[in-house]
C-alpha positions in Angstrom: -3.1 24.7 -6.9 0.0 27.0 -6.7 0.7 25.7 -3.2 0.4 22.1 -4.4 2.5 22.7 -7.5 5.2 24.2 -5.4 5.3 21.3 -3.0 5.2 18.8 -5.9 8.2 20.5 -7.5 10.2 20.4 -4.3 9.4 16.8 -3.5 10.0 15.6 -7.0 13.2 17.6 -7.5 14.8 16.3 -4.3 13.7 12.7 -5.1 15.0 12.7 -8.6 18.3 14.4 -7.7 18.9 11.7 -5.1 17.8 8.8 -7.3 19.4 9.8 -10.6 22.5 11.4 -9.2 23.6 8.6 -6.9 22.5 5.8 -9.3 24.7 7.3 -12.0 27.6 6.5 -9.8 26.4 3.0 -9.1 24.9 2.1 -12.5 28.1 0.4 -13.8 28.0 -2.1 -11.0 25.4 -4.1 -12.9 22.3 -6.0 -11.9 24.0 -8.4 -9.6 25.1 -5.7 -7.3 21.5 -4.3 -7.1 19.9 -7.6 -6.2 22.7 -8.6 -4.0 22.9 -10.4 -0.7 21.1 -7.7 1.4 17.8 -7.8 -0.4 16.6 -11.4 -0.6 13.3 -11.6 -2.5 12.1 -8.4 -0.9 9.2 -7.2 1.1 5.5 -7.7 0.4 3.9 -5.0 -1.7 0.7 -5.1 0.3 -0.8 -1.6 0.7 -3.0 -0.3 3.6 -6.6 -1.4 3.2 -7.9 0.8 6.0 -10.6 3.4 5.1 -9.0 6.7 4.7 -5.9 5.1 3.2 -7.4 2.6 0.8 -8.1 5.3 -1.8 -4.5 6.6 -1.8 -2.1 5.3 -4.5 -0.9 1.9 -3.3 2.6 2.2 -4.7 4.0 4.0 -1.6 6.6 1.2 -1.5 7.6 -0.1 -4.9 10.6 -2.4 -5.5 12.8 -1.2 -8.4 12.6 -3.4 -11.4 15.9 -5.4 -11.2 16.3 -6.0 -14.9 18.7 -4.8 -17.6 18.5 -1.3 -19.0 15.8 -1.0 -21.7 13.7 -4.0 -20.5 10.2 -3.9 -19.0 8.2 -5.5 -16.2 4.5 -5.9 -15.6 3.0 -6.5 -12.1 -0.6 -7.4 -11.3 -1.8 -7.4 -7.7 -5.2 -7.8 -6.0 -6.0 -6.8 -2.4 -9.3 -7.8 -0.7 -10.5 -6.6 2.7 -13.5 -6.9 4.8 -14.3 -3.6 6.5 -16.6 -3.1 9.5 -16.2 0.2 11.3 -19.1 1.4 13.4 -19.9 4.1 15.9 -23.6 4.1 16.8 -23.8 7.9 16.9 -21.5 8.8 14.1 -20.8 6.4 11.2 -21.2 3.0 9.6 -18.7 1.5 7.1 -19.8 -2.0 6.1 -18.4 -3.4 2.9 -15.8 -5.5 1.2 -13.2 -3.6 -0.8 -11.1 -4.9 -3.7 -8.2 -3.0 -5.0 -6.2 -4.3 -8.0 -3.3 -2.6 -9.7 -1.6 -3.1 -13.0 1.9 -1.6 -12.9 4.1 -1.3 -16.0 7.7 -0.5 -15.3 10.5 0.4 -17.7 14.2 0.1 -16.6 15.9 3.4 -17.5 19.2 1.9 -16.1 20.1 -1.3 -14.3 19.5 0.6 -11.1 16.6 3.0 -11.9 13.2 2.4 -13.3 10.0 4.4 -14.0 6.4 3.3 -14.4 2.7 3.8 -14.3 0.2 2.1 -11.9 -3.5 1.9 -12.9 -5.8 0.8 -10.0 -9.2 -0.7 -10.3 -11.2 -0.2 -7.1 -14.4 -2.2 -6.2 -16.8 -2.0 -3.3 -19.1 -5.0 -2.8 -21.4 -6.6 -0.3 -19.2 -9.7 -0.4 -19.7 -13.1 1.2 -17.6 -13.3 4.4 -19.8 -11.6 7.1 -21.2 -14.9 8.5 -17.7 -16.6 8.6 -16.2 -13.6 10.5 -19.1 -13.4 12.9 -18.8 -17.1 13.7 -15.0 -16.8 14.1 -15.4 -13.9 16.6 -18.1 -15.7 18.5 -16.1 -18.9 18.8 -13.1 -17.1 20.3 -15.1 -14.7 22.4 -13.9 -11.6 20.5 -17.3 -9.9 20.1 -18.8 -8.6 17.0 -19.1 -4.9 17.7 -22.8 -4.9 16.7 -22.0 -6.5 13.3 -24.7 -9.1 13.8 -27.3 -6.4 14.3 -27.1 -5.4 10.6 -27.9 -7.2 7.3 -25.1 -9.5 6.3 -23.0 -8.9 3.1 -24.3 -5.4 2.5 -22.3 -2.5 1.1 -23.0 0.8 2.7 -21.2 3.8 4.1 -23.2 6.4 6.1 -22.6 9.2 8.6 -24.8 11.0 11.1 -25.3 14.8 10.5 -27.6 16.7 13.0 -28.8 13.5 14.5 -29.9 12.2 11.1 -28.2 9.3 9.2 -27.0 10.3 5.7 -25.9 7.6 3.2 -22.7 8.5 1.3 -22.6 5.4 -0.9 -24.5 2.2 -1.1 -24.3 -0.9 -3.2 -21.6 -2.3 -5.4 -19.2 0.0 -7.3 -16.3 -0.6 -9.7 -14.1 1.7 -11.6 -10.6 3.2 -12.1 -8.9 4.8 -9.1 -6.3 7.5 -9.1 -3.6 6.6 -11.6 0.0 7.2 -10.4 3.4 7.6 -12.1 6.6 6.6 -10.2 10.3 6.5 -10.4 12.2 3.9 -8.2 15.9 3.4 -7.8 18.3 1.2 -5.9 20.8 3.7 -4.4 23.0 1.0 -3.0 23.2 -2.8 -2.7 24.9 -2.4 0.7 27.8 -4.5 2.1 28.7 -6.5 5.2 27.9 -3.5 7.4 25.6 -1.2 5.5 22.1 -2.2 4.3 20.8 -1.9 0.7 18.8 1.3 0.1 16.0 1.9 -2.5 14.0 5.1 -2.9 10.9 6.1 -4.9 9.1 9.3 -6.0 5.5 9.3 -7.1 2.7 11.5 -8.4 -0.9 10.6 -8.8 -3.7 12.1 -10.9 -7.4 12.5 -9.7 -8.7 10.0 -12.2 -11.0 8.2 -9.8 -14.6 9.0 -9.1 -14.6 10.8 -5.7 -18.4 10.6 -5.3 -18.2 6.8 -5.6 -15.2 6.7 -3.2 -12.8 5.5 -5.9 -10.5 8.5 -5.6 -9.7 11.3 -3.3 -10.5 14.1 -5.7 -7.0 15.6 -6.0 -3.5 14.8 -7.0 -0.9 13.5 -4.5 2.9 13.5 -4.4 5.0 11.0 -2.4 8.5 10.0 -1.5 9.6 6.8 0.2 12.7 4.8 1.1 13.3 1.2 2.1 16.5 -0.3 3.6 17.2 -4.1 3.8 20.0 -6.0 5.6 21.0 -9.6 5.7 21.8 -10.9 9.2 25.4 -12.3 9.1 25.5 -15.2 6.6 22.0 -16.5 7.6 19.1 -16.6 5.2 17.5 -13.9 7.3 16.8 -10.3 6.2 15.5 -7.3 8.2 13.9 -4.4 6.3 12.4 -1.1 7.1 11.0 1.9 5.3 9.3 5.2 5.6 7.0 7.1 3.2 5.3 10.4 3.0 2.4 11.4 0.8 0.9 14.9 0.4 -2.5 15.8 -1.1 -4.1 19.2 -1.5 -7.6 17.8 -0.9 -8.5 18.3 2.8 -12.1 17.1 3.0 -14.2 14.2 1.8 -18.0 14.0 2.5 -17.7 16.8 5.2 -14.8 15.0 6.9 -11.6 17.0 7.2 -8.6 14.9 6.0 -5.0 15.0 6.8 -3.0 16.4 3.9 0.2 14.7 4.9 0.2 10.9 5.4 3.2 9.1 6.9 3.8 5.4 6.5 6.3 3.1 8.3 7.3 -0.4 7.2 9.1 -3.0 9.4 9.6 -6.7 8.6 11.6 -9.8 8.4 12.2 -12.2 5.5 13.4 -15.8 5.9 14.7 -17.3 2.7 13.8 -21.0 2.9 15.4 -21.6 -0.5 16.9 -19.3 -3.2 13.4 -19.1 -4.7 11.0 -19.1 -1.7 10.9 -16.7 1.2 8.5 -16.4 4.2 7.8 -12.7 5.0 6.1 -11.0 8.0 5.8 -7.3 8.1 4.1 -4.4 9.8 2.7 -1.3 8.1 1.8 1.7 10.2 0.0 4.7 8.7 -0.6 8.1 10.3 -4.1 9.3 11.0 -6.4 9.9 8.0 -8.7 12.6 9.5 -8.0 15.7 11.5 -10.8 15.2 14.0 -13.1 12.3 13.3 -13.2 9.7 16.1 -11.1 6.5 15.5 -10.0 7.8 12.1 -7.9 10.4 13.9 -5.7 7.6 15.2 -3.0 5.8 13.4 -3.7 2.5 11.5 -1.7 -0.7 12.2 -1.7 -3.6 9.8 0.4 -6.8 9.8 0.9 -9.1 6.8 2.3 -12.6 6.8 2.9 -14.7 3.7 5.5 -15.8 1.1 7.3 -14.8 -2.0 8.1 -17.4 -4.7 10.5 -16.8 -7.5 8.7 -19.2 -9.9 11.2 -18.6 -12.7 14.1 -16.3 -13.2 11.6 -13.8 -14.7 8.5 -14.4 -12.7 7.6 -13.8 -9.0 4.5 -14.5 -7.0 3.5 -13.3 -3.5 0.6 -14.1 -1.2 -0.2 -12.8 2.3 -2.9 -12.6 4.9 -3.4 -9.1 6.4 -4.8 -8.3 9.9 -5.3 -5.1 11.8 -3.7 -4.4 15.2 -4.3 -2.2 18.2 -7.0 0.1 16.8 -9.8 -1.9 15.3 -12.3 0.8 14.5 -10.4 2.5 11.7 -9.1 -0.4 9.6 -10.0 -3.7 7.8 -10.8 -6.8 9.9 -9.0 -9.1 7.6 -7.5 -8.9 4.1 -5.8 -11.0 1.4 -2.9 -9.8 -0.8 -1.9 -11.5 -4.0 0.7 -10.3 -6.5 2.2 -11.6 -9.7 5.1 -9.9 -11.5 7.1 -10.8 -14.7 10.0 -9.3 -16.5 9.0 -8.9 -20.2 
């Protein structure tokens, strides 16, 4: 724990110095400069739904609450994913995962906010296996032995010493690892420079590790996102990078990576001042040290929209698909988020 505490202190100290120090200089510029022409409606807050990453706190990239000092914001999001990862000699992951988050954010200043995220994680048999099998068959994609197993089941098993061992089976619901975060807009950018937002985060091991609703240890993370409008067009490019560190290095006899990197790239097209179409790519570094496909990076692409329903309310929706490496991530997912300034 001393090692973890030291790393936490270094990460948090650096993050808070950057966020609070620079935003002190910019705070007097007001809310308009924060949500200026380089940000649009922002990126999709869709987390990774790949096994190995799905249990990590999903607020790796959190938009600062663009509201006046002393005001609050509440966000509720739901992420659903159908997961089929199978190696005949090593493991079976067959389930549908649902992760929802309630985030409460308080604006410490016009440019800096702090909050708490409480996740609810569910694992169910679901309903979509038949539809996915039919889709794959219709386009000649193959089903990776999916049709050899019962449909709509929820089971995770591994093979030890040539014997199959079930880790979890059946439906499961409960609280995941609660996280606390601080997010700040460092700069709104200008005609040349992009806007820049940063975030620091710490999670608590509040989820049930045995039921795969938590990773069994605290994590600490830092992330940054830049966004730039292209000339005077309603087109925005954005990119970000994030790092999480956890002291836990094994789960069900699988050695995990302690440091997880994430990269975000995307484009937003603002159809109207209140509606944007967004496509983005989220890449995540390997989850395991040496465990087959889970020792390879994960690649997920999201496509959807953001809708500023009112001046205080925003809605976002997206479809999520995996890319390149199909044996360590979800086949398909859906992301839905609702946020409102209180």
